[in-house]
C-alpha positions as CSV (number, residue, x, y, z in Angstrom):
1,X,24.1,161.7,-19.3
2,X,26.0,164.6,-17.9
3,X,26.4,165.6,-14.3
4,X,24.7,168.8,-13.0
5,X,27.5,169.8,-10.7
6,X,31.2,168.9,-10.4
7,X,32.2,166.8,-7.4
8,X,35.3,167.4,-5.3
9,X,36.4,164.5,-3.2
10,X,37.9,166.0,0.0
11,X,39.7,163.5,2.1
12,X,40.1,163.7,5.9
13,X,41.8,161.8,8.6
14,X,40.4,164.3,11.1
15,X,43.8,165.7,11.8
16,X,44.7,169.4,11.8
17,X,46.7,168.8,8.7
18,X,43.5,167.5,6.9
19,X,41.4,170.4,8.2
20,X,43.7,172.9,6.4
21,X,42.1,171.9,3.1
22,X,38.5,172.5,4.3
23,X,38.1,176.2,3.9
24,X,39.9,176.4,0.4
25,X,37.8,173.5,-0.9
26,X,34.6,175.0,0.4
27,X,35.4,178.3,-1.4
28,X,36.4,176.4,-4.5
29,X,33.2,174.3,-4.5
30,X,31.1,177.4,-3.8
31,X,32.5,179.3,-6.7
32,X,32.1,176.4,-9.1
33,X,28.7,175.2,-7.8
34,X,30.4,171.9,-7.0
35,X,29.4,169.3,-4.4
36,X,31.9,168.1,-1.8
37,X,32.3,164.4,-1.0
38,X,34.0,164.4,2.3
39,X,35.7,161.0,2.6
40,X,37.5,159.0,5.3
41,X,39.2,155.6,5.2
42,X,39.3,153.7,8.5
43,X,42.7,152.0,8.1
44,X,42.8,148.5,9.5
45,X,45.2,145.7,9.2
46,X,43.4,142.5,8.3
47,X,44.7,139.5,10.3
48,X,44.9,135.8,9.4
49,X,43.2,133.6,12.0
50,X,45.7,131.8,14.2
51,X,46.3,128.2,13.1
52,X,44.3,128.6,9.9
53,X,46.5,130.1,7.2
54,X,44.0,129.4,4.4
55,X,41.0,130.9,6.2
56,X,39.8,134.4,5.0
57,X,41.4,137.3,6.7
58,X,39.5,138.9,9.6
59,X,39.1,142.4,10.8
60,X,40.4,143.3,14.3
61,X,37.7,142.8,16.9
62,X,37.3,146.5,17.8
63,X,36.7,147.6,14.1
64,X,32.9,148.1,14.6
65,X,33.5,150.6,17.4
66,X,36.2,152.4,15.4
67,X,34.0,152.6,12.3
68,X,31.0,154.0,14.4
69,X,33.3,156.7,15.9
70,X,34.7,157.5,12.4
71,X,31.1,157.9,11.1
72,X,30.3,160.3,13.9
73,X,33.5,162.3,13.3
74,X,32.8,162.4,9.6
75,X,29.4,163.9,10.2
76,X,30.9,166.4,12.6
77,X,33.5,167.4,10.0
78,X,30.9,167.7,7.3
79,X,29.0,170.2,9.5
80,X,32.1,172.3,9.8
81,X,32.1,172.8,6.1
82,X,29.1,175.1,6.5
83,X,25.8,175.6,4.7
84,X,27.3,177.2,1.5
85,X,27.9,174.0,-0.3
86,X,26.3,170.6,-0.6
87,X,28.3,168.1,1.4
88,X,28.0,164.3,1.2
89,X,30.1,161.8,3.1
90,X,31.6,158.4,2.4
91,X,33.6,156.0,4.6
92,X,35.5,152.9,3.7
93,X,37.3,150.4,5.8
94,X,40.6,148.8,4.5
95,X,44.3,148.4,4.7
96,X,45.0,150.4,1.5
97,X,44.0,154.0,2.1
98,X,45.2,155.3,-1.2
99,X,43.4,152.5,-3.1
100,X,40.2,153.2,-1.1
101,X,40.4,156.9,-2.0
102,X,40.8,156.1,-5.7
103,X,37.8,153.7,-5.5
104,X,35.6,156.3,-3.9
105,X,36.6,158.8,-6.6
106,X,35.7,156.3,-9.3
107,X,32.5,155.1,-7.6
108,X,31.2,158.7,-7.1
109,X,32.4,160.0,-10.5
110,X,34.4,162.8,-8.9
111,X,36.1,165.5,-10.9
112,X,38.9,166.4,-8.4
113,X,40.5,164.8,-5.4
114,X,41.7,167.2,-2.7
115,X,43.9,166.0,0.1
116,X,46.4,167.3,2.6
117,X,49.9,166.0,3.1
118,X,51.5,165.5,6.5
119,X,55.0,166.3,5.3
120,X,56.6,163.1,6.7
121,X,60.2,162.5,5.6
122,X,62.9,160.0,6.1
123,X,62.2,156.9,8.0
124,X,58.7,158.0,9.1
125,X,57.7,158.3,5.4
126,X,59.4,155.0,4.5
127,X,57.6,153.2,7.3
128,X,54.2,155.0,7.1
129,X,54.2,155.5,3.4
130,X,52.7,158.5,1.6
131,X,49.0,158.2,0.8
132,X,49.1,161.6,-1.0
133,X,52.0,160.5,-3.2
134,X,50.3,157.2,-4.1
135,X,47.1,158.9,-4.9
136,X,48.9,161.5,-7.1
137,X,50.8,158.7,-9.0
138,X,47.8,156.4,-9.5
139,X,44.9,158.9,-10.1
140,X,43.5,159.4,-13.5
141,X,41.9,162.7,-12.6
142,X,43.3,166.0,-11.2
143,X,44.6,165.9,-7.6
144,X,44.9,169.0,-5.5
145,X,47.3,168.7,-2.6
146,X,47.7,171.0,0.4
147,X,51.3,170.9,1.8
148,X,52.1,171.0,5.5
149,X,51.7,174.3,7.3
150,X,54.9,176.4,7.4
């Protein structure tokens, strides 16, 4: 079974840095007849219930509201991509953003992952990590990165 159209997974965290990739990815998808999977990961830290170290980890109490807002933001961002390409959306919740992106790519059989970098360096990068770097290192398909604006 072959796919009719290539799929580009375009990640977003709704920041201006992420939005830099929208227009070039739409143009790329339009020229190739590709679909765009606009994806967002709600990053949450799971917590162990107090006094019960063997109990399953729990999501923070405000996660439902955060996810609902992220879904609305994702639909709004998808509308910004315009009518020239087919846009689908996906949202995951988890502590490992890069891992979630790679799972979405596998689950949706995408052909290319596109993401923006924030250009963090030094201590900020050490503390916050680099989702883009992890995706590039672990991906088994092409990854297109958009560097920070000059």
